[in-house]
C-alpha positions as CSV (number, residue, x, y, z in Angstrom):
1,M,-1.7,27.6,1.9
2,Y,1.3,25.4,2.2
3,R,3.6,25.6,5.2
4,I,6.5,23.4,6.2
5,Y,8.1,23.6,9.7
6,E,9.8,21.4,12.3
7,R,8.7,20.7,15.9
8,P,9.7,18.4,18.7
9,L,8.2,14.9,18.7
10,S,6.0,14.5,21.8
11,G,5.3,11.1,23.4
12,T,1.7,11.2,22.4
13,E,2.7,11.9,18.7
14,R,5.2,9.0,18.9
15,E,2.5,6.6,20.0
16,Q,0.2,7.9,17.3
17,L,2.9,7.4,14.6
18,K,3.4,3.8,15.8
19,R,-0.4,3.2,15.2
20,C,0.1,4.4,11.6
21,L,2.0,1.2,10.8
22,A,0.1,-0.7,8.2
23,I,2.6,-3.6,7.8
24,D,1.6,-7.0,9.2
25,A,4.2,-8.5,11.4
26,L,3.3,-12.1,10.7
27,P,2.0,-14.0,7.7
28,P,-1.6,-15.1,7.8
29,T,-2.3,-18.3,9.7
30,W,-4.4,-21.2,8.5
31,S,-7.2,-22.9,10.4
32,F,-7.2,-26.7,10.8
33,Y,-9.4,-27.1,7.7
34,Q,-7.4,-24.6,5.6
35,N,-4.1,-26.3,6.4
36,P,-2.9,-27.9,3.1
37,Y,-1.0,-30.7,5.0
38,V,-4.2,-31.8,6.7
39,T,-6.1,-31.9,3.4
40,D,-3.2,-33.8,1.7
41,F,-3.1,-36.4,4.5
42,I,-6.9,-37.0,4.2
43,T,-6.6,-37.4,0.5
44,F,-3.7,-39.9,0.8
45,A,-5.5,-41.8,3.5
46,I,-8.6,-42.3,1.3
47,S,-6.3,-43.1,-1.7
48,V,-4.4,-45.8,0.3
49,T,-7.6,-47.3,1.5
50,L,-9.1,-47.5,-2.0
51,A,-5.8,-48.8,-3.5
52,A,-5.5,-51.6,-0.9
53,W,-9.1,-52.7,-1.5
54,W,-9.0,-52.3,-5.4
55,L,-5.5,-53.9,-6.0
56,D,-6.0,-56.5,-3.3
57,V,-2.6,-55.8,-1.6
58,P,-1.9,-55.9,2.1
59,F,-3.0,-52.7,3.8
60,Y,0.3,-52.2,5.5
61,F,2.1,-52.3,2.1
62,A,-0.3,-49.7,0.6
63,A,0.0,-47.6,3.8
64,C,3.9,-47.6,3.6
65,V,3.9,-46.6,-0.1
66,G,1.2,-43.9,0.6
67,L,3.1,-42.5,3.5
68,M,6.3,-42.2,1.5
69,L,4.5,-40.4,-1.2
70,Y,2.8,-38.2,1.3
71,C,6.1,-37.2,2.9
72,F,7.7,-36.5,-0.5
73,F,4.9,-34.2,-1.6
74,A,4.6,-32.6,1.8
75,Y,8.3,-31.7,1.6
76,L,7.8,-30.2,-1.8
77,R,4.9,-28.1,-0.5
78,Y,6.9,-27.0,2.6
79,K,9.7,-25.8,0.4
80,A,7.2,-23.9,-1.8
81,I,5.6,-22.2,1.2
82,R,9.0,-21.3,2.6
83,L,9.9,-19.6,-0.7
84,L,6.6,-17.9,-1.4
85,D,5.5,-16.9,2.1
86,V,8.3,-16.8,4.7
87,K,10.7,-14.6,2.8
88,P,8.0,-11.8,2.3
89,A,7.1,-12.2,6.0
90,Q,10.8,-11.8,7.0
91,S,10.9,-8.7,4.9
92,R,7.8,-7.3,6.6
93,R,9.3,-8.0,10.0
94,L,12.5,-6.2,9.0
95,S,10.5,-3.2,7.7
96,R,8.5,-3.1,10.9
97,A,11.6,-3.2,13.0
98,K,13.3,-0.5,11.0
99,F,10.2,1.7,11.2
100,L,9.8,1.3,15.0
101,T,13.5,2.1,15.5
102,A,13.1,5.2,13.4
103,V,10.1,6.3,15.5
104,A,11.8,5.6,18.8
105,S,15.0,7.5,17.8
106,A,13.4,10.5,16.2
107,D,13.6,13.8,18.3
108,K,11.6,16.0,16.0
109,V,9.3,15.9,13.0
110,R,8.9,17.9,9.8
111,V,5.3,19.0,9.3
112,H,3.7,19.7,5.9
113,H,0.7,21.8,6.7
114,I,-1.9,22.2,3.9
115,Q,-4.9,24.4,3.6
116,S,-6.9,24.4,0.4
117,D,-10.3,25.4,-1.0
118,A,-10.1,23.4,-4.2
119,V,-9.2,19.8,-4.9
120,V,-9.3,17.6,-8.0
121,E,-9.6,13.8,-7.7
122,V,-7.6,11.6,-10.1
123,W,-8.3,7.9,-10.0
124,S,-6.7,4.8,-11.6
125,D,-6.6,1.1,-11.3
126,A,-3.8,1.5,-8.7
127,G,-5.7,3.9,-6.5
128,T,-6.7,7.6,-6.2
129,L,-4.6,10.7,-5.8
130,Y,-5.7,14.2,-5.0
131,L,-4.4,17.6,-6.3
132,F,-4.9,20.4,-3.8
133,D,-4.6,24.1,-4.8
134,V,-2.6,25.7,-2.0
135,G,-2.3,29.2,-3.5
136,D,0.9,31.2,-4.4
137,G,1.0,29.3,-7.7
138,H,1.5,25.9,-6.1
139,T,-0.4,22.5,-5.9
140,Y,0.1,19.8,-3.4
141,W,-0.5,16.2,-4.4
142,I,-1.1,13.1,-2.2
143,D,-2.2,9.6,-3.0
144,E,-3.7,6.6,-1.2
145,G,-0.3,5.2,-0.3
146,F,-0.9,7.2,2.9
147,E,-3.0,5.8,5.8
148,L,-5.9,7.9,7.2
149,M,-6.3,7.7,10.9
150,K,-9.3,5.7,12.1
151,G,-12.5,7.8,12.2
152,T,-11.3,10.4,9.7
153,Q,-12.1,8.6,6.4
154,K,-15.4,10.4,6.1
155,L,-13.6,13.8,6.4
156,W,-11.3,13.1,3.5
157,P,-10.4,14.9,1.3
158,S,-10.2,17.8,3.7
159,C,-9.7,21.5,3.5
160,E,-6.9,21.3,6.1
161,F,-4.5,18.5,7.0
162,E,-1.0,17.7,7.9
163,V,1.6,15.2,6.6
164,V,4.3,14.4,9.1
165,E,7.8,13.4,8.2
166,L,10.3,11.8,10.6
167,D,13.4,14.0,10.5
168,G,16.4,12.2,9.0
169,H,14.5,9.0,8.1
170,G,12.3,9.9,5.2
171,Y,9.2,8.2,6.6
172,Q,6.0,10.2,6.0
173,F,2.7,9.7,7.7
174,G,-0.8,11.2,7.3
175,P,-2.9,12.8,6.2
176,F,-3.9,13.9,9.7
177,V,-7.2,15.6,9.0
178,L,-7.7,19.0,10.8
179,G,-10.5,20.6,8.8
180,E,-13.9,20.0,7.2
181,P,-14.5,17.7,4.2
182,L,-13.7,19.3,0.8
183,E,-15.7,18.2,-2.2
184,P,-13.6,17.5,-5.3
185,R,-14.5,20.1,-8.0
186,E,-13.6,17.7,-10.8
187,G,-12.6,14.1,-11.3
188,Y,-10.3,12.6,-14.0
189,Y,-9.0,9.2,-14.9
190,F,-5.2,9.1,-14.5
191,G,-4.6,8.1,-18.1
192,D,-6.6,11.1,-19.4
193,L,-4.2,13.5,-17.7
194,F,-0.8,11.8,-17.6
195,D,-0.7,9.3,-20.4
196,H,1.4,10.4,-23.4
197,T,3.1,13.1,-21.3
198,E,6.5,13.2,-19.8
199,Y,5.3,14.9,-16.6
200,E,6.4,13.3,-13.3
201,L,4.9,14.2,-10.0
202,P,7.6,15.5,-7.6
203,S,8.4,13.2,-4.7
204,E,8.1,16.0,-2.1
205,G,4.4,16.6,-3.0
206,L,4.6,20.3,-3.8
207,I,4.1,21.2,-7.5
208,P,5.3,24.7,-8.6
209,Q,2.1,25.4,-10.6
210,S,-1.4,26.4,-9.6
211,L,-4.0,23.7,-9.9
212,D,-5.5,25.4,-13.0
213,E,-2.1,25.8,-14.6
214,L,-1.2,22.2,-14.0
215,L,-4.4,20.9,-15.5
216,S,-4.2,23.2,-18.5
217,S,-0.6,22.2,-19.2
218,L,-1.3,18.5,-18.9
219,K,-4.3,18.7,-21.2
220,A,-2.3,20.8,-23.7
221,E,0.6,18.3,-23.7
222,R,-1.8,15.4,-24.2
223,E,-3.5,17.2,-27.1
224,R,-0.1,17.9,-28.8
225,A,0.8,14.2,-28.4
226,S,-2.5,13.1,-29.8
227,T,-2.2,15.5,-32.8
228,T,1.4,14.2,-33.4
229,N,0.2,10.6,-33.4
230,E,-2.6,11.4,-35.8
231,M,-0.1,13.0,-38.2
232,T,2.2,10.0,-38.1
């Protein structure tokens, strides 16, 4: 069964949605020994000492040259880190701020309530998606882009769950597991079903075909494509 409805967003649910946030606010930090500037300085200090001894030049002269080289390369490293690390971190902070603003300003949520007695697992290198038969000639799909609440991983996939959508913002959260675990009846590799087909999974999650009809149509289309390739 698939049902969609709206309800007011309670304070408890608001806090629960905030805990669903899987975006890190800050970039990872280095320890003293992992900091590249520290390792570079140690390397240059050893190099300066060896150069002063081997070339028989005054230590202060070798130290000055080494310090200038160290500052130059440290500047280049700093620019690289700024380009490769800080910009994504700023993007994560903006995403987090936008998300928290949406949660704080939302008055109600749209709930996708799913009950099913049959599920098929489809895995790929990018992750796993699940196809739930919800009756009335429809299938609901969901992938691992969603975050399971802590403590419910062992119950997934489940015979009953909800996906919550912030009204007017497009953010979706879940699945929030409500039922018992549901054992997948079959498993497929993503390419065995969807490669060489023009089928695209609908963004809303609800597919206007039963699970058996969907699998049969995908297999038939793949066989036609395979036959056409063999003939050519």
